C-alpha positions as CSV (number, residue, x, y, z in Angstrom):
1,M,0.0,0.0,0.0
2,T,3.1,2.2,0.2
3,D,4.3,4.0,-2.9
4,E,7.3,6.2,-3.7
5,A,5.8,9.2,-2.0
6,H,5.4,7.3,1.2
7,G,8.8,5.8,1.7
8,D,10.2,2.3,1.7
9,P,7.6,-0.5,1.6
10,N,9.9,-2.7,3.7
11,E,10.4,-0.2,6.6
12,N,9.2,-1.1,10.1
13,L,5.9,0.5,10.9
14,V,4.6,0.4,14.4
15,E,1.1,1.1,15.8
16,V,0.9,4.2,17.9
17,F,-2.9,4.6,18.1
18,D,-6.0,2.5,17.7
19,T,-9.7,3.4,17.7
20,T,-13.1,2.2,16.5
21,Q,-13.9,5.6,15.0
22,E,-12.8,6.4,11.5
23,S,-12.9,10.2,12.2
24,E,-10.7,9.9,15.3
25,A,-8.0,7.9,13.3
26,Q,-8.1,10.6,10.6
27,V,-7.7,13.4,13.2
28,I,-4.7,11.6,14.8
29,S,-3.1,11.0,11.4
30,G,-3.5,14.7,10.5
31,L,-2.1,15.7,13.9
32,L,1.0,13.6,13.2
33,E,1.3,14.8,9.6
34,S,1.3,18.4,10.9
35,A,4.2,17.5,13.1
36,S,6.1,16.1,10.0
37,I,5.5,12.5,11.1
38,E,4.2,10.5,8.2
39,S,1.5,8.1,9.2
40,T,-0.7,5.4,7.7
41,V,-4.2,4.5,8.7
42,I,-5.1,0.8,8.4
43,W,-8.7,-0.2,8.7
44,R,-9.4,-3.5,10.5
45,E,-12.5,-5.5,10.0
46,T,-13.5,-7.9,12.7
47,P,-15.2,-11.3,12.2
48,D,-18.9,-11.3,11.5
49,V,-19.5,-12.2,15.1
50,V,-18.7,-8.6,16.2
51,P,-20.0,-6.0,13.8
52,V,-17.4,-3.4,14.8
53,G,-14.3,-2.6,12.9
54,G,-11.5,-0.3,13.8
55,A,-8.5,1.5,12.7
56,V,-4.8,1.7,13.7
57,V,-2.4,4.5,13.0
58,L,1.1,3.4,12.0
59,V,4.3,5.4,11.9
60,R,7.9,4.6,11.2
61,E,9.5,2.8,14.1
62,E,12.1,5.5,14.7
63,Q,9.3,8.1,15.0
64,A,7.0,6.1,17.2
65,E,8.0,7.5,20.6
66,E,7.7,11.1,19.3
67,A,4.3,10.3,17.7
68,R,3.0,8.8,21.0
69,Q,4.2,11.9,22.9
70,I,2.4,14.2,20.4
71,I,-0.8,12.1,20.8
72,A,-0.5,12.2,24.6
73,D,0.1,15.9,24.7
74,S,-2.9,16.5,22.4
75,R,-5.1,14.4,24.7
76,A,-3.8,16.2,27.8
77,H,-4.3,19.7,26.2
78,P,-7.1,19.5,23.6
79,A,-7.7,22.5,21.4
80,T,-10.8,24.4,22.1
81,D,-13.3,25.6,19.5
82,S,-12.0,29.2,20.0
83,D,-8.4,28.0,19.3
84,A,-9.6,26.3,16.1
85,A,-11.5,29.4,15.0
86,A,-8.5,31.6,15.7
87,A,-6.2,29.3,13.8
88,A,-8.7,29.1,10.9
89,A,-8.7,32.9,10.8
90,G,-4.9,32.9,10.5
91,D,-4.4,33.9,14.2
92,P,-2.9,30.9,16.0
93,G,-2.3,32.9,19.2
94,G,-5.9,34.0,19.4
95,T,-4.9,37.7,19.2
96,S,-4.4,39.8,16.1
97,N,-1.3,41.8,15.5
98,D,-2.9,43.6,12.6
99,P,-3.7,47.2,13.6
100,S,-6.4,47.4,11.0
101,A,-8.3,44.6,12.7
102,A,-9.1,46.8,15.7
């Protein structure tokens, strides 16, 4: 599933996160990508006995510890809606330095 843009297909990938929610796996993958850690989301399907699947997020073995720390920090200090709105408006600190914005 790996191509030239995603590195060596024989590299060691390790699991750093698992979930039953597709959206959560995508958020974690995006978080890691924003920290320059390439990640892969693998979807798991369980046997027909249990109708719940899941996903795991994989990263290169040498980046696993950093990825786990980023995930832990994110869970310990989740962004608020106002943080997200400020970042979307181009103001990551929540305050504007543009005098014309006043």
